[in-house]
mmCIF file of the C-alpha atoms, coordinates in Angstrom:
data_MODEL
# 
_entry.id   MODEL 
# 
loop_
_atom_site.group_PDB 
_atom_site.id 
_atom_site.type_symbol 
_atom_site.label_atom_id 
_atom_site.label_alt_id 
_atom_site.label_comp_id 
_atom_site.label_asym_id 
_atom_site.label_entity_id 
_atom_site.label_seq_id 
_atom_site.pdbx_PDB_ins_code 
_atom_site.Cartn_x 
_atom_site.Cartn_y 
_atom_site.Cartn_z 
_atom_site.occupancy 
_atom_site.B_iso_or_equiv 
_atom_site.pdbx_formal_charge 
_atom_site.auth_seq_id 
_atom_site.auth_comp_id 
_atom_site.auth_asym_id 
_atom_site.auth_atom_id 
_atom_site.pdbx_PDB_model_num 
ATOM 1   C CA . UNK A 1 1   ? 0.000   0.000   0.000   1.00 0.00 ? 1   UNK A CA 1 
ATOM 2   C CA . UNK A 1 2   ? 1.418   3.391   -0.906  1.00 0.00 ? 2   UNK A CA 1 
ATOM 3   C CA . UNK A 1 3   ? 0.406   6.731   0.541   1.00 0.00 ? 3   UNK A CA 1 
ATOM 4   C CA . UNK A 1 4   ? 0.339   10.029  -1.232  1.00 0.00 ? 4   UNK A CA 1 
ATOM 5   C CA . UNK A 1 5   ? -0.566  13.631  -0.560  1.00 0.00 ? 5   UNK A CA 1 
ATOM 6   C CA . UNK A 1 6   ? -2.033  15.538  -3.451  1.00 0.00 ? 6   UNK A CA 1 
ATOM 7   C CA . UNK A 1 7   ? -2.701  19.269  -3.622  1.00 0.00 ? 7   UNK A CA 1 
ATOM 8   C CA . UNK A 1 8   ? -5.721  20.525  -5.557  1.00 0.00 ? 8   UNK A CA 1 
ATOM 9   C CA . UNK A 1 9   ? -6.167  24.153  -6.579  1.00 0.00 ? 9   UNK A CA 1 
ATOM 10  C CA . UNK A 1 10  ? -9.607  25.657  -6.218  1.00 0.00 ? 10  UNK A CA 1 
ATOM 11  C CA . UNK A 1 11  ? -11.054 28.457  -8.374  1.00 0.00 ? 11  UNK A CA 1 
ATOM 12  C CA . UNK A 1 12  ? -10.604 30.828  -5.416  1.00 0.00 ? 12  UNK A CA 1 
ATOM 13  C CA . UNK A 1 13  ? -6.847  30.574  -5.901  1.00 0.00 ? 13  UNK A CA 1 
ATOM 14  C CA . UNK A 1 14  ? -7.370  32.211  -9.260  1.00 0.00 ? 14  UNK A CA 1 
ATOM 15  C CA . UNK A 1 15  ? -10.036 34.652  -8.009  1.00 0.00 ? 15  UNK A CA 1 
ATOM 16  C CA . UNK A 1 16  ? -7.855  35.785  -5.118  1.00 0.00 ? 16  UNK A CA 1 
ATOM 17  C CA . UNK A 1 17  ? -8.074  35.848  -1.351  1.00 0.00 ? 17  UNK A CA 1 
ATOM 18  C CA . UNK A 1 18  ? -11.304 36.757  0.408   1.00 0.00 ? 18  UNK A CA 1 
ATOM 19  C CA . UNK A 1 19  ? -13.595 34.624  -1.732  1.00 0.00 ? 19  UNK A CA 1 
ATOM 20  C CA . UNK A 1 20  ? -14.431 32.405  1.230   1.00 0.00 ? 20  UNK A CA 1 
ATOM 21  C CA . UNK A 1 21  ? -13.099 29.225  -0.337  1.00 0.00 ? 21  UNK A CA 1 
ATOM 22  C CA . UNK A 1 22  ? -9.754  27.693  0.546   1.00 0.00 ? 22  UNK A CA 1 
ATOM 23  C CA . UNK A 1 23  ? -7.024  28.177  -2.025  1.00 0.00 ? 23  UNK A CA 1 
ATOM 24  C CA . UNK A 1 24  ? -5.714  24.638  -1.711  1.00 0.00 ? 24  UNK A CA 1 
ATOM 25  C CA . UNK A 1 25  ? -6.902  21.392  -0.208  1.00 0.00 ? 25  UNK A CA 1 
ATOM 26  C CA . UNK A 1 26  ? -4.697  18.490  0.899   1.00 0.00 ? 26  UNK A CA 1 
ATOM 27  C CA . UNK A 1 27  ? -6.076  15.144  -0.106  1.00 0.00 ? 27  UNK A CA 1 
ATOM 28  C CA . UNK A 1 28  ? -4.537  12.216  1.756   1.00 0.00 ? 28  UNK A CA 1 
ATOM 29  C CA . UNK A 1 29  ? -5.272  8.863   0.246   1.00 0.00 ? 29  UNK A CA 1 
ATOM 30  C CA . UNK A 1 30  ? -4.153  5.265   0.126   1.00 0.00 ? 30  UNK A CA 1 
ATOM 31  C CA . UNK A 1 31  ? -3.526  3.599   -3.192  1.00 0.00 ? 31  UNK A CA 1 
ATOM 32  C CA . UNK A 1 32  ? -4.108  -0.123  -2.984  1.00 0.00 ? 32  UNK A CA 1 
ATOM 33  C CA . UNK A 1 33  ? -2.570  -2.320  -5.612  1.00 0.00 ? 33  UNK A CA 1 
ATOM 34  C CA . UNK A 1 34  ? -4.714  -5.387  -6.037  1.00 0.00 ? 34  UNK A CA 1 
ATOM 35  C CA . UNK A 1 35  ? -3.857  -8.335  -8.238  1.00 0.00 ? 35  UNK A CA 1 
ATOM 36  C CA . UNK A 1 36  ? -6.675  -9.870  -10.247 1.00 0.00 ? 36  UNK A CA 1 
ATOM 37  C CA . UNK A 1 37  ? -6.538  -13.559 -11.023 1.00 0.00 ? 37  UNK A CA 1 
ATOM 38  C CA . UNK A 1 38  ? -8.836  -15.981 -12.803 1.00 0.00 ? 38  UNK A CA 1 
ATOM 39  C CA . UNK A 1 39  ? -9.998  -19.160 -11.088 1.00 0.00 ? 39  UNK A CA 1 
ATOM 40  C CA . UNK A 1 40  ? -7.998  -21.520 -13.340 1.00 0.00 ? 40  UNK A CA 1 
ATOM 41  C CA . UNK A 1 41  ? -4.766  -19.556 -12.848 1.00 0.00 ? 41  UNK A CA 1 
ATOM 42  C CA . UNK A 1 42  ? -5.381  -19.355 -9.090  1.00 0.00 ? 42  UNK A CA 1 
ATOM 43  C CA . UNK A 1 43  ? -5.802  -23.136 -8.927  1.00 0.00 ? 43  UNK A CA 1 
ATOM 44  C CA . UNK A 1 44  ? -2.618  -23.792 -10.878 1.00 0.00 ? 44  UNK A CA 1 
ATOM 45  C CA . UNK A 1 45  ? -0.441  -21.248 -8.986  1.00 0.00 ? 45  UNK A CA 1 
ATOM 46  C CA . UNK A 1 46  ? -2.102  -21.171 -5.553  1.00 0.00 ? 46  UNK A CA 1 
ATOM 47  C CA . UNK A 1 47  ? 1.148   -21.334 -3.561  1.00 0.00 ? 47  UNK A CA 1 
ATOM 48  C CA . UNK A 1 48  ? 2.521   -18.271 -5.359  1.00 0.00 ? 48  UNK A CA 1 
ATOM 49  C CA . UNK A 1 49  ? -0.621  -16.242 -4.611  1.00 0.00 ? 49  UNK A CA 1 
ATOM 50  C CA . UNK A 1 50  ? -0.644  -17.357 -0.956  1.00 0.00 ? 50  UNK A CA 1 
ATOM 51  C CA . UNK A 1 51  ? 2.947   -16.079 -0.637  1.00 0.00 ? 51  UNK A CA 1 
ATOM 52  C CA . UNK A 1 52  ? 1.817   -12.749 -2.093  1.00 0.00 ? 52  UNK A CA 1 
ATOM 53  C CA . UNK A 1 53  ? -1.018  -12.549 0.458   1.00 0.00 ? 53  UNK A CA 1 
ATOM 54  C CA . UNK A 1 54  ? 1.469   -13.272 3.254   1.00 0.00 ? 54  UNK A CA 1 
ATOM 55  C CA . UNK A 1 55  ? 3.435   -10.237 2.040   1.00 0.00 ? 55  UNK A CA 1 
ATOM 56  C CA . UNK A 1 56  ? 0.291   -8.131  2.504   1.00 0.00 ? 56  UNK A CA 1 
ATOM 57  C CA . UNK A 1 57  ? -1.159  -8.099  -1.003  1.00 0.00 ? 57  UNK A CA 1 
ATOM 58  C CA . UNK A 1 58  ? -4.871  -8.480  -1.734  1.00 0.00 ? 58  UNK A CA 1 
ATOM 59  C CA . UNK A 1 59  ? -5.866  -10.898 -4.481  1.00 0.00 ? 59  UNK A CA 1 
ATOM 60  C CA . UNK A 1 60  ? -9.150  -10.387 -6.315  1.00 0.00 ? 60  UNK A CA 1 
ATOM 61  C CA . UNK A 1 61  ? -10.563 -13.645 -7.699  1.00 0.00 ? 61  UNK A CA 1 
ATOM 62  C CA . UNK A 1 62  ? -12.344 -13.268 -11.046 1.00 0.00 ? 62  UNK A CA 1 
ATOM 63  C CA . UNK A 1 63  ? -14.768 -15.641 -12.767 1.00 0.00 ? 63  UNK A CA 1 
ATOM 64  C CA . UNK A 1 64  ? -14.252 -14.519 -16.338 1.00 0.00 ? 64  UNK A CA 1 
ATOM 65  C CA . UNK A 1 65  ? -14.724 -10.727 -15.990 1.00 0.00 ? 65  UNK A CA 1 
ATOM 66  C CA . UNK A 1 66  ? -16.782 -10.846 -12.791 1.00 0.00 ? 66  UNK A CA 1 
ATOM 67  C CA . UNK A 1 67  ? -15.149 -10.448 -9.372  1.00 0.00 ? 67  UNK A CA 1 
ATOM 68  C CA . UNK A 1 68  ? -16.326 -13.288 -7.109  1.00 0.00 ? 68  UNK A CA 1 
ATOM 69  C CA . UNK A 1 69  ? -14.084 -12.948 -4.059  1.00 0.00 ? 69  UNK A CA 1 
ATOM 70  C CA . UNK A 1 70  ? -10.962 -11.617 -2.431  1.00 0.00 ? 70  UNK A CA 1 
ATOM 71  C CA . UNK A 1 71  ? -8.087  -13.259 -0.618  1.00 0.00 ? 71  UNK A CA 1 
ATOM 72  C CA . UNK A 1 72  ? -6.881  -10.858 2.051   1.00 0.00 ? 72  UNK A CA 1 
ATOM 73  C CA . UNK A 1 73  ? -4.164  -11.125 4.703   1.00 0.00 ? 73  UNK A CA 1 
ATOM 74  C CA . UNK A 1 74  ? -5.274  -12.047 8.202   1.00 0.00 ? 74  UNK A CA 1 
ATOM 75  C CA . UNK A 1 75  ? -4.875  -9.277  10.745  1.00 0.00 ? 75  UNK A CA 1 
ATOM 76  C CA . UNK A 1 76  ? -2.087  -9.993  13.198  1.00 0.00 ? 76  UNK A CA 1 
ATOM 77  C CA . UNK A 1 77  ? -4.168  -9.704  16.349  1.00 0.00 ? 77  UNK A CA 1 
ATOM 78  C CA . UNK A 1 78  ? -7.757  -10.738 16.185  1.00 0.00 ? 78  UNK A CA 1 
ATOM 79  C CA . UNK A 1 79  ? -10.278 -8.991  18.418  1.00 0.00 ? 79  UNK A CA 1 
ATOM 80  C CA . UNK A 1 80  ? -12.199 -12.256 18.637  1.00 0.00 ? 80  UNK A CA 1 
ATOM 81  C CA . UNK A 1 81  ? -10.860 -14.750 21.154  1.00 0.00 ? 81  UNK A CA 1 
ATOM 82  C CA . UNK A 1 82  ? -12.229 -18.226 21.805  1.00 0.00 ? 82  UNK A CA 1 
ATOM 83  C CA . UNK A 1 83  ? -12.009 -19.373 25.403  1.00 0.00 ? 83  UNK A CA 1 
ATOM 84  C CA . UNK A 1 84  ? -12.764 -22.686 27.041  1.00 0.00 ? 84  UNK A CA 1 
ATOM 85  C CA . UNK A 1 85  ? -15.599 -22.614 29.571  1.00 0.00 ? 85  UNK A CA 1 
ATOM 86  C CA . UNK A 1 86  ? -14.777 -22.481 33.265  1.00 0.00 ? 86  UNK A CA 1 
ATOM 87  C CA . UNK A 1 87  ? -14.359 -25.921 34.856  1.00 0.00 ? 87  UNK A CA 1 
ATOM 88  C CA . UNK A 1 88  ? -17.474 -25.493 37.028  1.00 0.00 ? 88  UNK A CA 1 
ATOM 89  C CA . UNK A 1 89  ? -19.697 -24.118 34.230  1.00 0.00 ? 89  UNK A CA 1 
ATOM 90  C CA . UNK A 1 90  ? -22.757 -26.219 33.338  1.00 0.00 ? 90  UNK A CA 1 
ATOM 91  C CA . UNK A 1 91  ? -23.004 -27.668 29.819  1.00 0.00 ? 91  UNK A CA 1 
ATOM 92  C CA . UNK A 1 92  ? -24.888 -25.426 27.344  1.00 0.00 ? 92  UNK A CA 1 
ATOM 93  C CA . UNK A 1 93  ? -27.936 -27.719 27.246  1.00 0.00 ? 93  UNK A CA 1 
ATOM 94  C CA . UNK A 1 94  ? -28.338 -27.316 31.037  1.00 0.00 ? 94  UNK A CA 1 
ATOM 95  C CA . UNK A 1 95  ? -28.290 -23.483 31.184  1.00 0.00 ? 95  UNK A CA 1 
ATOM 96  C CA . UNK A 1 96  ? -31.276 -21.766 32.772  1.00 0.00 ? 96  UNK A CA 1 
ATOM 97  C CA . UNK A 1 97  ? -32.991 -19.545 30.199  1.00 0.00 ? 97  UNK A CA 1 
ATOM 98  C CA . UNK A 1 98  ? -34.453 -16.181 31.228  1.00 0.00 ? 98  UNK A CA 1 
ATOM 99  C CA . UNK A 1 99  ? -38.228 -15.871 31.439  1.00 0.00 ? 99  UNK A CA 1 
ATOM 100 C CA . UNK A 1 100 ? -40.321 -13.724 29.084  1.00 0.00 ? 100 UNK A CA 1 
ATOM 101 C CA . UNK A 1 101 ? -39.870 -9.970  29.353  1.00 0.00 ? 101 UNK A CA 1 
ATOM 102 C CA . UNK A 1 102 ? -42.585 -8.127  31.290  1.00 0.00 ? 102 UNK A CA 1 
ATOM 103 C CA . UNK A 1 103 ? -43.311 -5.535  28.591  1.00 0.00 ? 103 UNK A CA 1 
ATOM 104 C CA . UNK A 1 104 ? -46.826 -4.177  28.208  1.00 0.00 ? 104 UNK A CA 1 
ATOM 105 C CA . UNK A 1 105 ? -46.857 -3.261  24.524  1.00 0.00 ? 105 UNK A CA 1 
ATOM 106 C CA . UNK A 1 106 ? -48.039 -4.803  21.294  1.00 0.00 ? 106 UNK A CA 1 
ATOM 107 C CA . UNK A 1 107 ? -45.042 -6.014  19.290  1.00 0.00 ? 107 UNK A CA 1 
ATOM 108 C CA . UNK A 1 108 ? -46.999 -6.090  16.018  1.00 0.00 ? 108 UNK A CA 1 
ATOM 109 C CA . UNK A 1 109 ? -48.000 -2.453  16.536  1.00 0.00 ? 109 UNK A CA 1 
ATOM 110 C CA . UNK A 1 110 ? -44.348 -1.496  17.113  1.00 0.00 ? 110 UNK A CA 1 
ATOM 111 C CA . UNK A 1 111 ? -43.277 -3.283  13.925  1.00 0.00 ? 111 UNK A CA 1 
ATOM 112 C CA . UNK A 1 112 ? -45.982 -1.588  11.862  1.00 0.00 ? 112 UNK A CA 1 
ATOM 113 C CA . UNK A 1 113 ? -45.043 1.807   13.318  1.00 0.00 ? 113 UNK A CA 1 
ATOM 114 C CA . UNK A 1 114 ? -41.386 1.244   12.455  1.00 0.00 ? 114 UNK A CA 1 
ATOM 115 C CA . UNK A 1 115 ? -42.188 0.144   8.905   1.00 0.00 ? 115 UNK A CA 1 
ATOM 116 C CA . UNK A 1 116 ? -44.497 3.138   8.319   1.00 0.00 ? 116 UNK A CA 1 
ATOM 117 C CA . UNK A 1 117 ? -41.736 5.504   9.457   1.00 0.00 ? 117 UNK A CA 1 
ATOM 118 C CA . UNK A 1 118 ? -39.419 4.407   6.625   1.00 0.00 ? 118 UNK A CA 1 
ATOM 119 C CA . UNK A 1 119 ? -41.869 5.251   3.829   1.00 0.00 ? 119 UNK A CA 1 
# 
């Protein structure tokens, strides 16, 4: 991924100061270079493309001219962590479920009200 800063001139730079518009604007952007590969080529050279993904590249998988997927690098640290249950925790099929909520409103009426609000 490469980064660049680009300066754009606005018409106020030509009109002069005091027009209320900025003379220049900094545009900071990321340019991603993505390889595109067909399914047959991906199958025949999979190891090469996996090495490219390990280096941080993104591979776009194409079925003829249609993009059907992407192979992206895994983030180093995942926010999702799987833990084993505590030793004294009951098995999932023995957990006590909460009772019904004590709400005094018509759910159908709430749904209709929400749907009417989006029209």
